[in-house]
N, C-alpha and C positions, 0 to 999 in steps of 0.2 A: 668573209669579211666584203667581198666585193659585191655582195646583194645589198649593202648599206646604200640608204639614199644619197646621191652625189652631192647634195645640198649639205647635207650632214657632215660627208667626209670633206667638202670645201671649207666649211666652217672650222671643222676641227684642225685642218692644215693651217688655216689663217690663224687660228687661236695658238698653234703650236709655234709658229713664225713670231707672232707678236709678242708672245711669252718669252721667248728666247731673246728677242731684240731688245725688248724694254730693258731687260737687266744691265745693259751696258751704258746707254744714255742716262739712264738713272744715276748711274754712278759719275760718268763724265761730266754731266752738267754741273754739279756741285764740287766735284773734286778740284776742278781748276779754280774755283773761288776759295778753298781752303789752301790750295797750292799758292795763290796769290797772297793769302794771308800769311804764310810761312816766309815768303819772299819779302813782304813788307816789314815784318818782324825782323828779318834779318837786316834789311836795309837801315832800319830806325836803331837797333841795338849793336850790330856788328857780331852778334853771337853766332858761333858756327853751329849751334845745335839747330837752329831754324833752317839753315842752308842743307845741313844734312838730312833733315826731315824732308825738304823740298826734293831733294835728290832721291831719295828712296821712294817716295810716292809719285814722282814723275814716270818712273819705270811702270807702275801700276797703271797710271793713267795711259801710257803708251799702249800697253797690252789690253786695256779696257777699250781704248779708241778703235784699235785695229778690229777686234770682235765685233764692235758697234758696226763697223763699215761692212763686214761680211754679212752680218745678219741683216743689215738695211737694204743691201741689194736685193736680196731675195724676196723682200716685202714688195717691191715695186713690180716684179713680175707678176704677181698673183693678180693685179688688177686687171691685167690683159687676159690672162689664162682662166681665171676662176670666176672673176667678177667683172666682166666687160659692160653689164648694166649699169654699174656705179658710175663710171666716166660718160657713158653715153648719156645718162640722165642728168648728172650733176657736174659734169666735167667744166663747165662753163664757171663754176664757183671753186671746185677743187682744184682744177688744173693751175690758175693763177696762184693760189695760195701755196702750192707745193713748188711753183716757180720762184716766188717771193723768198722762200726759204733757202733755195740754190743761190739766187742772186745776192742775197745778203749773208746769212749764216755761213753757207757753204765756202764762199769766197774769202770771208773773214778768217774762218779757221784754217782753210787751206794755204792761205797766204803767212800765217804767223806761227803754224804749228811746228813747222820745221825750225824756226828760230827758237821756239820754246824748248824743243826737245834737244837741239844739237848746238845751240847758239852761244854757251857760255864762254868759250874762249874766242868768239868770232864777232861779237857784238858788245857794246858797253852793258854794263849792269842795268843801267836806265833803260835801254833798248829791250834787254831780255825781260824786264819787269813789265815793260809796256807790251810785250809779245803776250806774256801770261795773261795780262788784263783782257788783251783783244781776244784771245781764245776763249776765255771765260765769256766775254759777251757775246761771242759766236754761238757758243754752245747754247746760252740762254736764249738768244734770237731764234735758234732753230727750234727749241722747245715751244717758243712762242707761236711761230707758225703752224707747227703739227698741231697743237692744243686749239688753236683758232680753228682749224678745220674740223677737228674731233668734237669741239663744242659746238660747232655749227651743226654737225651731224646729229648732235643730242638735242639741241634747240634751235632749229632752222627758222631764220627771220631775213628780211631784207632781199626777197627774191619773188619772182612769179613764174608760174609754169605756163610755158607757150609750147603748144604741140609736144606736150610730155617730156619737155626739157626745162630745167631750172636755168632762169636768167636773173643776174643781180641786178637789183634796183637800188640798193643802198649799201655800198661797201663798208661804211662806217658802222652800220648795224650789224653787218656780217662779221666785221673784225672784232667788235665788242657784243657779241650776242650773249643774250641773258646768263648764260651758264659759264661763260668764259672766265670771268673774273675768279669764281670760285673755284673752277677746275684748274686754272693756271696756278692760283695760290696752292691749293691742295697739293698739286704736283710737284711744285717747286720745293715745298716743305718736305715731302715724301723723298724727294731727291736728297735734300740736305740730311735727313736722318738715315738714310741709306749709308750715305757717306760718313757720316758721324760714328755709326756703329761699325762699319768697316774699319775705320782709322783705330777706333777704340780697341776693337778685337784683335786686329792685327799688331797693334802696339802691346796689347796685354799678352799676346803670345810670345812676342819678343822678350817682353819683360819676365815672363815666367821661366823662359829658358835661360834666364841669367844674363840678358843682353840690358845692362843697366846704363846704358849711354843717355846722355842728357837729352838727345834727340827723341829718343824712345818715350821717356817720360813727358816731355813737351807735347808730342803728337798725341800720347794716351789723354793727357788733360784736355788738349784741344778737342778730341772726339766726344769726351764724356761730357765736358761743359757745353759743347755745341748741341748734343742730343738732348741735355736737361733743359735747354731753353727752347729748343724747337718744338718738342713733343706737346707742351701745352699750347703752344699756337697752333699746332697741328689739330689738336682736339677741338679747339675753338673754331678753326678754318672748316673742320669736317663738318661740325654742327651747322654752320651757315651753309655749306654746300648741301646738306641734307634738306634744310628749309627750302633751297632753291629748287631742288629736285622734287620736293613734294607739290610744289607749285607747278612744275612743267611737265614731270613724269611721275604723276601719282601711281601708276601702276608698277613703277620700278621700286618705290618706296614701299607699296603693299607687298611686294614679294620679298623684300628686304626684311620686312618685319612678321611675315607670315600670317598677314591679315586677309582672311577669305571674305568676310561679310562686312560692309560698312558698319561702323559702331563707334561709340564713344568710351573714353575711359579704357583705351587700348593698353594692355600690359607689355612690357619687354620681354620678349621669350629668351631666356637664357639658354634653353635646349628646347628642340623640336624636331620632328621629322615631317615635314610637308608632304602631303600625299595628293598629287593632282587628280589621281582617278577618284578618290572620295571627297576631294575639295576640304579636306580638314588636316590638322596637325596631329600627329600621334606623340604622345609622351611629352606633353607640354609642361616645362617648369618656367615660370615667369614671375615678373614682380609687377602687381597690380598698377595699372594707369601709368607707368613711367614712360611708355611709348608716346601716349598723348600729350605728356608733359614736355618731352624732349622736342617732339615735331610741331606741337602747335602752342607751346607754352601754357597750356591749359590741361590740368589732370582729366578733365571731362571733355577734352577736345575731339573732334571728329575726324576719322581717318577713314578714307574709302578703301573698301576691299576689292580682291582680286575679282570677285564674282561680278563687278561693275566693268569689268574688262575681258570678258570672255572672248577669245581669239585675238586679243590685243594685248596680252601681257606675257612677260618673259617667263622661261623655265623657273619654277619657284624654288626647288631644293638648292640648285647651284648657286642662286643669287642669294638666298637665305644663308647658307652656310659660308659663302665667300666674304659676306659681310661680317660674319662673326669672327672668322680667321683674322680679318683686317682689324677689327676693333680689339680681339684678344691680344694680337702682337703689339698694339699700340699701348694697351695697359701695361704689358709686361715691359716695353721700352720705357714708359714713365718711372715705373717702380725701379728698374735697374740703374738707369741713368741718374735719377736723384739719390739713390743709395750710394752709387760710386762716385758721384760729385761730392757727397757729403763726407766719404771717407778719404777722398783726396784732398779735400779742404782741410780735414782734421789732422791726417796722420802723413799726407803727403804721397801715400799710395794705397792701393786697394788690397783687401784681405785676399789670400790666394784661392778661398772658394768663389769670391766675387769675380776675381780675375778669370777664373775658369768659365764663369757665366758669360763674361764679356766676350770671351773666345767663341764660345758657342752661338752667341748672337751675332757674331762678325757679318753674316749675311742674312739677318733677320729683316733688313729692309726690304730684300727681295721678296721675302713671303708677303709682307703687308702690302708692298705694291702691286705686285701679282695678284693678290686676292683683291685689292681695290679696283685694279683694271678688269677683273672678271665681273665685278659688280656693274662697273660702267658698261662694259661692252655686251655681256649677255643681259643685263637688264634693258638693253635697248630693244632686244628682239620682241616681236618679230620684224622689226624696222631696220633697215640699214641707215636711212636717214629718217629720224623719227617722224612719223606721221605722214611721210612725203614717199618713200620709196621701200617696199618690203624687200626683205633679204631675198627671198624666193624669186623675186621677179629681176634681180640683178645678177643671178647666177648665170653661168655658161653652160652649155650643153656637153661638156667634156664628160666621159663615161666615168663610172666609179671606180673601175679598174686601174684607170691611168692615175687618178687622183689618189687612191690608195697606195700606189706604187710609190708615187713621190711623196706622198705623206710619210710613209715609213722611212723613206731615205732621209727625209729632212730630220724626222725624229730621231734615229740614229745618231746622225750628224750632230744634232743639237746637244744630245746628252754627252757624247763624247767631248764636244767643245766646252761644255759647261764644267764638267769634271776636271778637264785640262787647265781650264782657266783657274779654278779654285786650287787646284794642285800647284801651279805656277806661283799663285800668290803666296801660299805658305812656303814655297821653295825660296822665293825671294826673301821672305821674312827670316827664315832659318839661316840663309847665307849673307845677311846684312849686319852681322853682329860686329862688336868692336867699339871702343870708346870713340867719342867725337874727335876728328882729327883737326888739323890745323891747316888743311888744304885751303889754297887761296879759292876765293869767290868764283875764279874763272876755270876752275877745274872742270874737265869734260864730264857730262852726264851719260851714264850707260842707259841706253833705252832701246825698245824695239825698233828695227828699221821699218817704218811703214810709210807709203808714198804720201806726201804731204797734201796731194790734191785730192785725197778721198775724205768724205765727211761721214761721221757717225751716224747722223741724225737723218733717218728715213723715215717715211710714215710706216 
């Protein structure tokens, strides 16, 4: 293994880190908004089921936030150890954006997180609600700054190169670069769907085990209805994002669709095995002209093929299948959420077989989100900053042996932590049973003790 190209190993290590890290901000970003919904419903109705739902999910938020911190810290080290050329070349732009995240989102979260977790009997109900709102705003602002940087790396504008280094010439263009509105919307909806299915799945688990508390049913309905609303919006946003990608990164779209030669009337491939050696697809199964219709809104529309980008297009097989996994999970989300919403509306609960499906899809948002990020990040190759900085030019001279050793250590740790996280979430669900109580709203919430000065949102 130590004979593998160090750049490949460095990319694999970064991929493992970002894969593990993104799991937790994806939950924490939207979970705070759902918790705020629970709190506002309690404030307006006085119904304790909403407060009980808040108290259960704040525990999972605390656990998620803590793991987001741990995984985010390791991301920062890699810029200096494996990718020094990145900050050396575009640090004048990336540095300020990362600093803005710390100065805004970091301090906002750090200031009010402790109040949200432990302030029930220490501050007024209004102050506690405000703390929840500000933490929610902080997590969203953190996502904003990180996605500004990532979007700029995909569609770089508002800069000029001087002596091999990028210098900002228009910060407004950088902050609202061509792909940012689509990428930010797509990611926020992905976060919302991840949380919706997590809440629905864990609530379904409690319900199936006989925990029929009103808070469980309220959370179940919230998760299912939220998913049913968000998934059509995500499909629409994804289509708009695809059109934007076709305009600015046509090689990525060609890899997503498995198009080798520029042609008109391109089919959507339901199944294929792209072969870069022969530059063909094996075992194709497709729907004629549908890709052209979706991407150009014309069944005879032209799509550029990968052969127009030889040496400048991403690995095809990985992007092709990651895209299909993302879309496939999205279609499953649509079917399950709408069917569950229909059953809840009609019968007040879901059928046991559908309840089991919801449990199985508790972490389906993770699968779709990771697949989507693979499309985004692998699809940018061979560039780190699209058209500006090649990945190979940003890599360090660290040997493959050292990278392989740390990569295996990271991978082992991440697998253990992920399994532990899922296990603890279900443990909390199993031990949260019992009817809704008449505890006062000031009752202390049980949550993981984590330093409020830490932020879960790191690049």
